[in-house]
C-alpha positions, 0 to 999 in steps of 0.5 A: 136768175138772169137780167138783160140790160141794153146800154148805149156806149158812146161811139160804138153802138148798142151793147148787150150785157148779161149778168148772172147770179149764182147761189152756192152751198159752200162758204168759199170756192177757195180760189185766189182773187187773181184767178181767171174767170174760166177757173172761177167758172169751172169751180162753180160748176163743180160746187153746185 
């Protein structure tokens, strides 16, 4: 499921934001809260 939203930011024109929600069949990914988005995405893709 993906929601698309247009937001007007002051002084910089229009921006598009894409928000995705993913349901995984695991209790936790077991990664540190300081992990990078890339590391999170890698772990998400390998736990679907």
